[in-house]
C-alpha positions, 0 to 999 in steps of 0.5 A: 766535668763540664756543667751546662748552663742555660741561658737565664742562668748565664744572664743572672750570673752575669747580672750578679756580677755587675751588682758586685762590682759596681765600680768596675763595672762602671768604669768599663760602661764609662770607657766604652761610651767615651771611646764611641764618642771620640770615634764619632766625633773623629769620623764627623770631624773628618767629614766637615773638613772634607767637605770644607776643602771640596767647597772651597776648591769648588769655589776657585774653579777647581772643578773645571778647566779654561782652554785658550791660547797661550798668549801673542809673543812666547819665545821658543827656544834659546834666547835669540830665536823667533817669537811664535804667534799664536792665534787668538781663539775665535768665537766660531770655535769656541762654539763648535766646541761647545757644541760637540762637547757631549758630555754632562758638564756645563760649558761657558764661553768668555772673552777678557775685554780689558783690565784696565776699565774704568767704572762710573756711577753719577760722580764716583769713579773707579780707578783704572783698573777694573776687569771688563769680562764678556760671559754667557749665563754659565759663566759665573758657576763654571768659574766657581762666582756666586751671585750675593744680590741680585741674579745672573744673566738670563738666557735671552739677556745673552742672546739679545746683548741686553745693556745688564751687567754684574758687578764684583764686591769691591767694585760696588764698594767703590761705587756704592759704598755699601749705603746705596743698594746697586742692583737697579742702578746704571753704571757707565763703563768705557762710555756705555751704559748698564743696568746692575743686575747683580753683585758677586760675592767676595772670594778674593783674588790672585795678583788683582786679577780677581772678579772682585774687581771685574764687571760682567757683561753679556757676551754675544756673537760677533757679526760677519 
């Protein structure tokens, strides 16, 4: 015959069982606590690694895409066939694409001027292996660069082609030896004088072609 017990009696019986088996109760509670802590730790670690990987890839510009021509001399087909010359993308084409890109995203126009430029500050100068890139105010963000000192270009500076420049971390070390504050100093690039307004945070380079060894100047609309 089943005996129906009240809620209070069930609670009393459970408490009596706990008191009578203190060691077993302690071990059970300890196992549950360790399991919960391990589960929370694993979930927290997974989220931390996910955020770290996302930030790392974002800093390399993985959340963006570039549109550019294939180059000037690309050989098509088997050996001996004629190379096809691909036309450069003009500023007007880039501006038109930017105007028609109606999506919730940043767009930027840039141009590689040279990768064998020399930068000079007073009596110090770099080797002729510095990149010179013309950019707008959105380029640093779309390419994953971070300004560690100073600031980015303003819209007005890009529109007017002001004589300001942002330099990579390696260029800053070559010219200023981490002793002189580069912000507000004037340097010469391709015999043109620029005011340093920003220094980029180092993020490494690939085959020496990264932003650490580059200078960035405002890209303005070319004349007719």
